[in-house]
Structures are given as C-alpha cells and as structure tokens.
mmCIF file of the N, C-alpha and C atoms, coordinates in Angstrom:
data_MODEL
# 
_entry.id   MODEL 
# 
loop_
_atom_site.group_PDB 
_atom_site.id 
_atom_site.type_symbol 
_atom_site.label_atom_id 
_atom_site.label_alt_id 
_atom_site.label_comp_id 
_atom_site.label_asym_id 
_atom_site.label_entity_id 
_atom_site.label_seq_id 
_atom_site.pdbx_PDB_ins_code 
_atom_site.Cartn_x 
_atom_site.Cartn_y 
_atom_site.Cartn_z 
_atom_site.occupancy 
_atom_site.B_iso_or_equiv 
_atom_site.pdbx_formal_charge 
_atom_site.auth_seq_id 
_atom_site.auth_comp_id 
_atom_site.auth_asym_id 
_atom_site.auth_atom_id 
_atom_site.pdbx_PDB_model_num 
ATOM 1   N N  . MET A 1 1  ? 17.550  7.743  -24.319 1.00 0.00 ? 1  MET A N  1 
ATOM 2   C CA . MET A 1 1  ? 17.029  7.519  -23.507 1.00 0.00 ? 1  MET A CA 1 
ATOM 3   C C  . MET A 1 1  ? 16.361  8.371  -22.123 1.00 0.00 ? 1  MET A C  1 
ATOM 4   N N  . THR A 1 2  ? 14.789  8.020  -22.405 1.00 0.00 ? 2  THR A N  1 
ATOM 5   C CA . THR A 1 2  ? 14.481  9.288  -21.091 1.00 0.00 ? 2  THR A CA 1 
ATOM 6   C C  . THR A 1 2  ? 14.021  8.174  -19.800 1.00 0.00 ? 2  THR A C  1 
ATOM 7   N N  . GLY A 1 3  ? 13.760  8.825  -18.891 1.00 0.00 ? 3  GLY A N  1 
ATOM 8   C CA . GLY A 1 3  ? 13.902  8.285  -17.833 1.00 0.00 ? 3  GLY A CA 1 
ATOM 9   C C  . GLY A 1 3  ? 12.305  7.945  -17.152 1.00 0.00 ? 3  GLY A C  1 
ATOM 10  N N  . LEU A 1 4  ? 11.122  8.297  -18.229 1.00 0.00 ? 4  LEU A N  1 
ATOM 11  C CA . LEU A 1 4  ? 10.458  8.197  -17.750 1.00 0.00 ? 4  LEU A CA 1 
ATOM 12  C C  . LEU A 1 4  ? 9.683   6.772  -17.025 1.00 0.00 ? 4  LEU A C  1 
ATOM 13  N N  . PRO A 1 5  ? 10.067  5.768  -18.248 1.00 0.00 ? 5  PRO A N  1 
ATOM 14  C CA . PRO A 1 5  ? 9.927   4.040  -17.816 1.00 0.00 ? 5  PRO A CA 1 
ATOM 15  C C  . PRO A 1 5  ? 10.446  4.260  -15.971 1.00 0.00 ? 5  PRO A C  1 
ATOM 16  N N  . LEU A 1 6  ? 11.459  4.831  -16.052 1.00 0.00 ? 6  LEU A N  1 
ATOM 17  C CA . LEU A 1 6  ? 12.063  4.051  -14.872 1.00 0.00 ? 6  LEU A CA 1 
ATOM 18  C C  . LEU A 1 6  ? 11.350  5.164  -13.832 1.00 0.00 ? 6  LEU A C  1 
ATOM 19  N N  . LYS A 1 7  ? 10.666  6.240  -13.904 1.00 0.00 ? 7  LYS A N  1 
ATOM 20  C CA . LYS A 1 7  ? 9.603   6.884  -12.814 1.00 0.00 ? 7  LYS A CA 1 
ATOM 21  C C  . LYS A 1 7  ? 8.753   6.329  -12.416 1.00 0.00 ? 7  LYS A C  1 
ATOM 22  N N  . LYS A 1 8  ? 7.782   5.610  -14.046 1.00 0.00 ? 8  LYS A N  1 
ATOM 23  C CA . LYS A 1 8  ? 6.457   4.780  -14.145 1.00 0.00 ? 8  LYS A CA 1 
ATOM 24  C C  . LYS A 1 8  ? 6.959   3.511  -12.808 1.00 0.00 ? 8  LYS A C  1 
ATOM 25  N N  . LEU A 1 9  ? 8.005   2.648  -12.825 1.00 0.00 ? 9  LEU A N  1 
ATOM 26  C CA . LEU A 1 9  ? 8.304   1.215  -12.400 1.00 0.00 ? 9  LEU A CA 1 
ATOM 27  C C  . LEU A 1 9  ? 8.595   2.426  -11.093 1.00 0.00 ? 9  LEU A C  1 
ATOM 28  N N  . LEU A 1 10 ? 9.330   3.269  -10.452 1.00 0.00 ? 10 LEU A N  1 
ATOM 29  C CA . LEU A 1 10 ? 9.473   3.651  -9.318  1.00 0.00 ? 10 LEU A CA 1 
ATOM 30  C C  . LEU A 1 10 ? 7.309   4.212  -8.719  1.00 0.00 ? 10 LEU A C  1 
ATOM 31  N N  . LEU A 1 11 ? 7.125   4.609  -9.253  1.00 0.00 ? 11 LEU A N  1 
ATOM 32  C CA . LEU A 1 11 ? 5.659   4.995  -9.454  1.00 0.00 ? 11 LEU A CA 1 
ATOM 33  C C  . LEU A 1 11 ? 4.443   3.696  -9.126  1.00 0.00 ? 11 LEU A C  1 
ATOM 34  N N  . SER A 1 12 ? 4.743   2.619  -9.646  1.00 0.00 ? 12 SER A N  1 
ATOM 35  C CA . SER A 1 12 ? 4.522   1.492  -9.442  1.00 0.00 ? 12 SER A CA 1 
ATOM 36  C C  . SER A 1 12 ? 4.355   0.886  -8.226  1.00 0.00 ? 12 SER A C  1 
ATOM 37  N N  . PHE A 1 13 ? 6.000   0.866  -7.626  1.00 0.00 ? 13 PHE A N  1 
ATOM 38  C CA . PHE A 1 13 ? 6.226   -0.018 -6.585  1.00 0.00 ? 13 PHE A CA 1 
ATOM 39  C C  . PHE A 1 13 ? 6.270   0.706  -5.971  1.00 0.00 ? 13 PHE A C  1 
ATOM 40  N N  . ALA A 1 14 ? 5.898   3.035  -5.402  1.00 0.00 ? 14 ALA A N  1 
ATOM 41  C CA . ALA A 1 14 ? 5.545   3.077  -4.188  1.00 0.00 ? 14 ALA A CA 1 
ATOM 42  C C  . ALA A 1 14 ? 4.425   3.145  -4.246  1.00 0.00 ? 14 ALA A C  1 
ATOM 43  N N  . VAL A 1 15 ? 3.762   2.581  -4.845  1.00 0.00 ? 15 VAL A N  1 
ATOM 44  C CA . VAL A 1 15 ? 1.808   2.052  -4.885  1.00 0.00 ? 15 VAL A CA 1 
ATOM 45  C C  . VAL A 1 15 ? 1.743   1.355  -4.391  1.00 0.00 ? 15 VAL A C  1 
ATOM 46  N N  . THR A 1 16 ? 2.181   0.011  -4.874  1.00 0.00 ? 16 THR A N  1 
ATOM 47  C CA . THR A 1 16 ? 2.202   -1.378 -4.094  1.00 0.00 ? 16 THR A CA 1 
ATOM 48  C C  . THR A 1 16 ? 2.659   -0.909 -3.099  1.00 0.00 ? 16 THR A C  1 
ATOM 49  N N  . TYR A 1 17 ? 4.130   -0.348 -2.339  1.00 0.00 ? 17 TYR A N  1 
ATOM 50  C CA . TYR A 1 17 ? 4.514   -0.395 -1.339  1.00 0.00 ? 17 TYR A CA 1 
ATOM 51  C C  . TYR A 1 17 ? 3.525   0.076  0.016   1.00 0.00 ? 17 TYR A C  1 
ATOM 52  N N  . LEU A 1 18 ? 2.732   1.015  -0.815  1.00 0.00 ? 18 LEU A N  1 
ATOM 53  C CA . LEU A 1 18 ? 1.676   2.193  0.435   1.00 0.00 ? 18 LEU A CA 1 
ATOM 54  C C  . LEU A 1 18 ? 0.411   1.219  0.269   1.00 0.00 ? 18 LEU A C  1 
ATOM 55  N N  . LYS A 1 19 ? 0.483   0.608  -0.733  1.00 0.00 ? 19 LYS A N  1 
ATOM 56  C CA . LYS A 1 19 ? -1.220  -0.575 -0.661  1.00 0.00 ? 19 LYS A CA 1 
ATOM 57  C C  . LYS A 1 19 ? -0.885  -1.653 0.347   1.00 0.00 ? 19 LYS A C  1 
ATOM 58  N N  . ILE A 1 20 ? 0.651   -2.575 0.586   1.00 0.00 ? 20 ILE A N  1 
ATOM 59  C CA . ILE A 1 20 ? 0.492   -3.206 1.607   1.00 0.00 ? 20 ILE A CA 1 
ATOM 60  C C  . ILE A 1 20 ? 1.005   -2.650 3.131   1.00 0.00 ? 20 ILE A C  1 
ATOM 61  N N  . LYS A 1 21 ? 1.385   -1.838 3.338   1.00 0.00 ? 21 LYS A N  1 
ATOM 62  C CA . LYS A 1 21 ? 1.515   -0.543 4.854   1.00 0.00 ? 21 LYS A CA 1 
ATOM 63  C C  . LYS A 1 21 ? 0.002   -0.764 5.199   1.00 0.00 ? 21 LYS A C  1 
ATOM 64  N N  . VAL A 1 22 ? -0.683  -0.203 4.265   1.00 0.00 ? 22 VAL A N  1 
ATOM 65  C CA . VAL A 1 22 ? -2.069  0.263  4.813   1.00 0.00 ? 22 VAL A CA 1 
ATOM 66  C C  . VAL A 1 22 ? -2.600  -1.264 4.834   1.00 0.00 ? 22 VAL A C  1 
ATOM 67  N N  . GLU A 1 23 ? -2.672  -1.640 4.184   1.00 0.00 ? 23 GLU A N  1 
ATOM 68  C CA . GLU A 1 23 ? -3.372  -3.574 4.328   1.00 0.00 ? 23 GLU A CA 1 
ATOM 69  C C  . GLU A 1 23 ? -3.144  -3.879 5.927   1.00 0.00 ? 23 GLU A C  1 
ATOM 70  N N  . LYS A 1 24 ? -1.748  -3.335 5.932   1.00 0.00 ? 24 LYS A N  1 
ATOM 71  C CA . LYS A 1 24 ? -1.346  -4.122 7.581   1.00 0.00 ? 24 LYS A CA 1 
ATOM 72  C C  . LYS A 1 24 ? -1.518  -3.494 8.039   1.00 0.00 ? 24 LYS A C  1 
ATOM 73  N N  . TYR A 1 25 ? -1.560  -2.563 8.226   1.00 0.00 ? 25 TYR A N  1 
ATOM 74  C CA . TYR A 1 25 ? -1.930  -0.822 9.355   1.00 0.00 ? 25 TYR A CA 1 
ATOM 75  C C  . TYR A 1 25 ? -3.578  -1.159 9.503   1.00 0.00 ? 25 TYR A C  1 
ATOM 76  N N  . LEU A 1 26 ? -4.282  -1.234 8.431   1.00 0.00 ? 26 LEU A N  1 
ATOM 77  C CA . LEU A 1 26 ? -6.287  -1.843 8.673   1.00 0.00 ? 26 LEU A CA 1 
ATOM 78  C C  . LEU A 1 26 ? -6.374  -3.106 9.311   1.00 0.00 ? 26 LEU A C  1 
ATOM 79  N N  . ARG A 1 27 ? -5.320  -3.793 9.107   1.00 0.00 ? 27 ARG A N  1 
ATOM 80  C CA . ARG A 1 27 ? -6.061  -5.549 9.681   1.00 0.00 ? 27 ARG A CA 1 
ATOM 81  C C  . ARG A 1 27 ? -5.365  -5.280 11.133  1.00 0.00 ? 27 ARG A C  1 
ATOM 82  N N  . TYR A 1 28 ? -4.183  -4.560 11.599  1.00 0.00 ? 28 TYR A N  1 
ATOM 83  C CA . TYR A 1 28 ? -3.613  -4.540 13.266  1.00 0.00 ? 28 TYR A CA 1 
ATOM 84  C C  . TYR A 1 28 ? -4.516  -3.676 13.679  1.00 0.00 ? 28 TYR A C  1 
ATOM 85  N N  . ARG A 1 29 ? -5.383  -2.655 13.449  1.00 0.00 ? 29 ARG A N  1 
ATOM 86  C CA . ARG A 1 29 ? -6.218  -1.770 13.621  1.00 0.00 ? 29 ARG A CA 1 
ATOM 87  C C  . ARG A 1 29 ? -7.644  -2.937 13.652  1.00 0.00 ? 29 ARG A C  1 
ATOM 88  N N  . GLY A 1 30 ? -8.272  -2.834 13.200  1.00 0.00 ? 30 GLY A N  1 
ATOM 89  C CA . GLY A 1 30 ? -9.119  -4.698 12.880  1.00 0.00 ? 30 GLY A CA 1 
ATOM 90  C C  . GLY A 1 30 ? -9.255  -5.643 13.972  1.00 0.00 ? 30 GLY A C  1 
ATOM 91  N N  . LEU A 1 31 ? -7.377  -6.410 14.155  1.00 0.00 ? 31 LEU A N  1 
ATOM 92  C CA . LEU A 1 31 ? -7.352  -7.278 14.719  1.00 0.00 ? 31 LEU A CA 1 
ATOM 93  C C  . LEU A 1 31 ? -7.329  -6.377 16.457  1.00 0.00 ? 31 LEU A C  1 
ATOM 94  N N  . GLU A 1 32 ? -7.196  -5.322 16.450  1.00 0.00 ? 32 GLU A N  1 
ATOM 95  C CA . GLU A 1 32 ? -7.009  -4.585 17.696  1.00 0.00 ? 32 GLU A CA 1 
ATOM 96  C C  . GLU A 1 32 ? -8.286  -4.435 18.516  1.00 0.00 ? 32 GLU A C  1 
ATOM 97  N N  . LYS A 1 33 ? -8.878  -4.132 17.765  1.00 0.00 ? 33 LYS A N  1 
ATOM 98  C CA . LYS A 1 33 ? -10.413 -3.753 17.950  1.00 0.00 ? 33 LYS A CA 1 
ATOM 99  C C  . LYS A 1 33 ? -11.294 -5.096 17.849  1.00 0.00 ? 33 LYS A C  1 
ATOM 100 N N  . ARG A 1 34 ? -10.970 -6.362 17.611  1.00 0.00 ? 34 ARG A N  1 
ATOM 101 C CA . ARG A 1 34 ? -11.746 -6.932 17.034  1.00 0.00 ? 34 ARG A CA 1 
ATOM 102 C C  . ARG A 1 34 ? -12.990 -6.651 16.426  1.00 0.00 ? 34 ARG A C  1 
ATOM 103 N N  . GLN A 1 35 ? -12.420 -5.724 15.584  1.00 0.00 ? 35 GLN A N  1 
ATOM 104 C CA . GLN A 1 35 ? -13.725 -5.956 14.195  1.00 0.00 ? 35 GLN A CA 1 
ATOM 105 C C  . GLN A 1 35 ? -13.250 -6.107 13.329  1.00 0.00 ? 35 GLN A C  1 
ATOM 106 N N  . PRO A 1 36 ? -14.520 -6.438 12.307  1.00 0.00 ? 36 PRO A N  1 
ATOM 107 C CA . PRO A 1 36 ? -14.151 -5.759 10.835  1.00 0.00 ? 36 PRO A CA 1 
ATOM 108 C C  . PRO A 1 36 ? -14.029 -4.706 9.965   1.00 0.00 ? 36 PRO A C  1 
ATOM 109 N N  . VAL A 1 37 ? -12.680 -4.460 9.166   1.00 0.00 ? 37 VAL A N  1 
ATOM 110 C CA . VAL A 1 37 ? -12.642 -3.267 9.168   1.00 0.00 ? 37 VAL A CA 1 
ATOM 111 C C  . VAL A 1 37 ? -13.796 -3.070 7.781   1.00 0.00 ? 37 VAL A C  1 
ATOM 112 N N  . ASN A 1 38 ? -14.239 -2.240 8.009   1.00 0.00 ? 38 ASN A N  1 
ATOM 113 C CA . ASN A 1 38 ? -14.491 -1.592 6.308   1.00 0.00 ? 38 ASN A CA 1 
ATOM 114 C C  . ASN A 1 38 ? -14.663 -0.698 5.688   1.00 0.00 ? 38 ASN A C  1 
ATOM 115 N N  . ILE A 1 39 ? -13.800 -0.798 4.153   1.00 0.00 ? 39 ILE A N  1 
ATOM 116 C CA . ILE A 1 39 ? -13.091 0.171  3.198   1.00 0.00 ? 39 ILE A CA 1 
ATOM 117 C C  . ILE A 1 39 ? -14.783 0.674  2.696   1.00 0.00 ? 39 ILE A C  1 
# 
C-alpha cells in the first residue's frame, strides 16, 4: 500500500481549507471597505 491516496486526501483538504480562509478574508475586507469584492 502506497501513501499516494493519503497525500491526495491531505492536498484536497488543504486546498479546501485555504479556499475557506481566503473567502472569509475577502468577505472581511469587503465588509471593512463596504464595497463588493471583485475576484
């Protein structure tokens, strides 16, 4: 058994986590500036 599936799982988890963090950060910045955030 190789560690490849585990690495893929950790990678997908990390990507999802980062997306959530970025989304929250952009939303916070948008509320701070009271402007819509363009991506």
